[in-house]
C-alpha positions in Angstrom: -77.9 153.8 137.6 -78.0 154.0 141.2 -81.4 155.5 141.1 -82.9 153.0 139.0 -81.3 150.0 141.4 -82.9 151.8 144.5 -86.3 152.0 142.7 -86.1 148.5 142.1 -85.3 147.3 145.5 -88.1 149.3 146.9 -90.6 147.7 144.8 -89.4 144.4 145.5 -89.6 145.1 149.2 -93.0 146.5 148.9 -94.4 143.5 147.0 -92.6 141.0 149.4 -94.6 142.9 152.3 -97.5 142.8 150.4 -97.1 138.8 149.7 -96.5 138.5 153.6 -99.5 140.4 154.6 -101.7 138.3 152.2 -100.5 135.2 153.6 -100.7 136.3 157.3 -104.4 137.3 156.4 -105.4 134.1 154.7 -103.5 131.9 157.4 -105.6 133.8 160.2 -108.5 133.6 158.4 -108.3 129.7 157.8 -107.4 129.1 161.4 -110.6 131.3 162.6 -112.9 129.3 160.3 -111.4 125.9 161.7 -111.8 127.1 165.0 -115.5 128.1 164.2 -116.2 124.6 162.6 -114.9 122.7 165.6 -116.8 124.7 168.0 -120.0 124.0 166.0 -118.9 120.2 165.9 -118.8 120.1 169.8 -121.0 120.7 172.9 -120.7 122.0 176.3 -120.8 119.1 178.9 -120.2 119.1 182.6 -117.2 117.2 183.7 -115.3 116.7 187.0 -112.6 119.1 187.7 -111.1 117.3 190.4 -111.5 113.6 191.7 -115.0 113.2 193.3 -115.3 110.5 195.8 -118.3 108.3 196.1 -120.8 109.4 198.5 -120.0 113.0 198.2 -122.0 116.0 197.8 -120.8 118.0 194.6 -119.7 121.3 195.1 -119.3 124.4 192.5 -115.6 124.3 192.6 -115.6 120.5 191.7 -117.1 120.7 188.1 -116.6 122.9 185.2 -118.1 122.9 181.6 -116.0 121.6 178.7 -116.1 121.1 175.0 -117.0 117.5 174.1 -117.6 116.0 170.7 -121.2 115.8 169.6 -121.1 112.3 168.5 -119.3 111.0 171.6 -120.6 112.3 174.5 -122.9 110.1 176.8 -127.0 110.4 176.5 -127.5 111.5 180.0 -124.7 113.8 180.6 -125.1 117.2 182.0 -125.0 120.3 180.3 -125.4 122.9 183.0 -123.1 123.1 186.2 -125.8 124.3 188.3 -127.8 121.0 187.5 -125.0 119.1 189.1 -124.2 121.3 192.2 -125.8 120.0 195.4 -126.1 116.3 194.0 -124.7 113.3 195.5 -122.1 111.1 193.8 -123.3 107.5 193.7 -120.2 106.6 192.7 -116.5 107.8 192.2 -115.7 110.5 189.2 -112.3 110.6 188.0 -110.9 114.4 187.0 -112.0 115.2 183.6 -114.8 112.4 183.5 -118.5 113.6 182.4 -121.1 113.9 185.0 -124.0 111.9 184.2 -127.5 111.9 185.7 -127.6 107.9 186.2 -124.5 108.4 188.6 -126.0 111.0 190.7 -128.5 111.0 193.3 -130.5 114.3 194.4 -130.0 115.2 198.2 -133.9 115.0 198.8 -133.8 111.3 198.7 -133.1 110.2 202.2 -130.9 107.0 201.2 -127.9 105.6 203.0 -124.7 105.2 201.3 -124.5 101.5 201.7 -127.8 100.7 199.7 -126.2 102.7 196.8 -123.2 100.0 196.8 -125.7 97.0 196.5 -125.9 95.5 193.1 -129.2 94.9 191.2 -130.6 91.7 192.6 -128.5 91.2 195.5 -129.1 91.6 199.3 -126.8 93.1 202.0 -126.4 90.7 205.0 -124.3 91.5 208.1 -122.6 88.8 210.3 -120.7 89.0 213.6 -117.2 88.5 213.6 -114.1 88.7 215.8 -110.4 89.3 215.1 -110.0 85.6 214.2 -113.3 85.2 212.2 -112.6 88.5 210.3 -109.0 87.3 208.9 -107.4 89.1 211.6 -108.6 92.8 210.7 -107.4 92.4 207.2 -110.9 92.4 205.6 -111.6 95.7 203.5 -114.4 96.9 201.1 -114.6 95.0 198.0 -112.6 92.0 199.2 -113.6 88.5 198.2 -114.1 85.8 200.8 -115.6 82.3 201.3 -117.8 81.7 204.3 -117.0 78.3 206.1 -119.5 77.1 208.6 -118.7 74.7 211.7 -121.5 72.9 213.4 -122.9 69.6 214.5 -123.9 67.2 211.6 -127.3 65.5 211.8 -128.0 62.0 212.5 -128.0 59.3 215.1 -124.2 59.9 215.7 -123.9 63.4 215.9 -120.5 64.9 215.4 -118.6 68.4 214.5 -117.8 69.2 211.1 -116.8 72.3 208.9 -117.9 73.0 205.3 -117.7 75.9 203.0 -121.3 77.2 202.2 -120.7 80.1 200.0 -117.7 81.2 197.8 -116.4 84.3 196.1 -118.8 86.6 198.3 -118.0 90.4 197.9 -117.5 92.3 201.1 -119.7 95.7 201.1 -118.8 97.1 204.4 -116.5 96.5 207.3 -117.9 97.9 210.4 -119.3 101.2 209.4 -116.8 101.6 206.8 -117.9 101.3 203.0 -114.8 102.7 201.2 -111.1 101.4 201.4 -109.2 104.7 202.4 -105.9 102.6 203.3 -104.7 99.2 203.7 -104.2 99.2 207.6 -105.7 96.2 209.5 -108.7 97.2 211.4 -110.6 95.1 214.1 -114.3 95.3 213.9 -117.4 93.5 214.9 -119.4 93.3 211.9 -118.9 92.3 208.2 -121.5 93.3 205.6 -121.5 90.8 202.8 -123.4 91.1 199.1 -125.3 87.9 198.7 -128.3 86.6 196.5 -131.7 86.2 198.3 -131.0 82.3 198.5 -127.7 82.9 199.9 -128.9 85.0 202.6 -131.0 82.3 203.8 -128.2 80.2 204.1 -126.2 82.6 206.2 -129.4 83.1 208.5 -129.5 79.4 209.2 -125.7 79.0 209.3 -125.2 82.2 211.7 -127.8 80.6 214.3 -126.8 77.1 213.8 -123.2 77.2 214.0 -120.3 79.0 213.8 -119.1 81.2 211.0 -115.4 81.8 209.6 -114.8 84.3 206.7 -111.8 83.0 204.5 -110.1 85.6 202.4 -109.4 84.8 198.9 -107.2 86.3 196.0 -109.2 89.1 194.3 -108.4 87.9 190.8 -109.5 84.3 191.6 -113.1 83.6 191.2 -113.0 79.7 190.5 -115.6 77.8 192.7 -114.3 74.7 194.4 -116.6 71.8 195.4 -115.7 70.3 198.9 -117.4 67.5 201.0 -116.2 68.9 204.4 -114.5 67.4 207.1 -115.7 65.8 210.4 -114.0 65.4 213.5 -113.8 61.8 213.1 -112.2 62.0 209.5 -109.9 64.7 210.9 -108.5 62.6 213.6 -108.4 59.2 211.5 -105.3 60.5 209.9 -103.6 60.5 213.3 -104.1 56.8 214.3 -101.3 54.2 213.8 -102.0 51.4 211.3 -100.2 47.7 211.0 -96.9 48.4 209.4 -96.4 52.0 210.9 -92.9 53.1 212.2 -94.4 52.8 216.0 -94.9 48.9 215.2 -91.8 48.5 213.5 -90.2 49.8 216.7 -91.8 47.7 219.0 -90.9 44.7 216.9 -87.3 45.7 216.9 -87.3 46.1 220.8 -88.1 42.5 221.6 -85.5 40.2 223.2 -84.2 38.1 220.7 -84.2 34.0 221.7 -80.8 32.3 221.1 -80.7 28.4 220.8 -78.7 26.6 223.6 -75.2 25.6 222.3 -74.6 21.9 221.9 -71.6 20.5 224.3 -68.2 20.1 223.3 -66.3 16.9 223.1 -62.9 16.8 224.4 -60.6 14.1 223.3 -58.4 12.4 225.9 -54.9 11.1 225.1 -53.1 8.2 227.5 -49.2 8.0 227.7 -47.1 5.1 229.1 -44.2 6.5 231.2 -41.4 4.0 232.3 -38.8 5.1 234.8 -36.4 2.2 235.7 -38.5 -0.7 236.7 -41.5 1.6 237.5 -44.4 1.8 234.6 -47.2 4.3 235.0 -49.8 6.2 232.6 -50.6 9.8 232.2 -53.6 10.9 230.9 -53.9 14.2 229.0 
């Protein structure tokens, strides 16, 4: 009886081990097949292994080959790491971002970094500034500014006036700095703006005809505001006193008030007859 029970236990253990082996084999086979299918559905693309700053030359330790879905990778993405090494980044690449041909520049092209930041159809115009004109040194690349011109008005009676001539203009560079590394104020002598060809003509005339000020604006505020400008006469007209003003009232109050002369007072007199013995007299009060 004990022998039979032992044989049954051994047979059951062997069957369980056999079932476990078959299950493990099937699981590993399915996992390998799924990995192979996933490999066949992806393609190797070059991605940034670290953050690559704008204008830097790509080094071999900055890029790696990574699997990317076939139906989702960019059209002009690079598939060979060697093809990206030695190229210049036309814009900043974040870690894990694919390296595409349209955002690279070959080292054989002698092109300045500033020209790469100029949008299509725009021009870079540099204006001379000082600490006051340049918003106290707080101008940074990619800031937005308005251009204010102060000049002499035309006409028979020439007077100085100020007018905003350009609005929501992007700052390309401050001095010789084209990227913002920190938020510390920097005092520079020039600021380069991104303008249209028509606005470049306006700036050229304004720079030679008057004095330019840059007015810093909120980066998220792109609304255009139409102003008529202000002249010196209009500025000072608000300071002149007008009839009925507080000054005129004070002068009226300070005048001496004339008082009419008082009428004379009539005093009534009383006469009393006084008799002392045979003597009679009159007393007037």
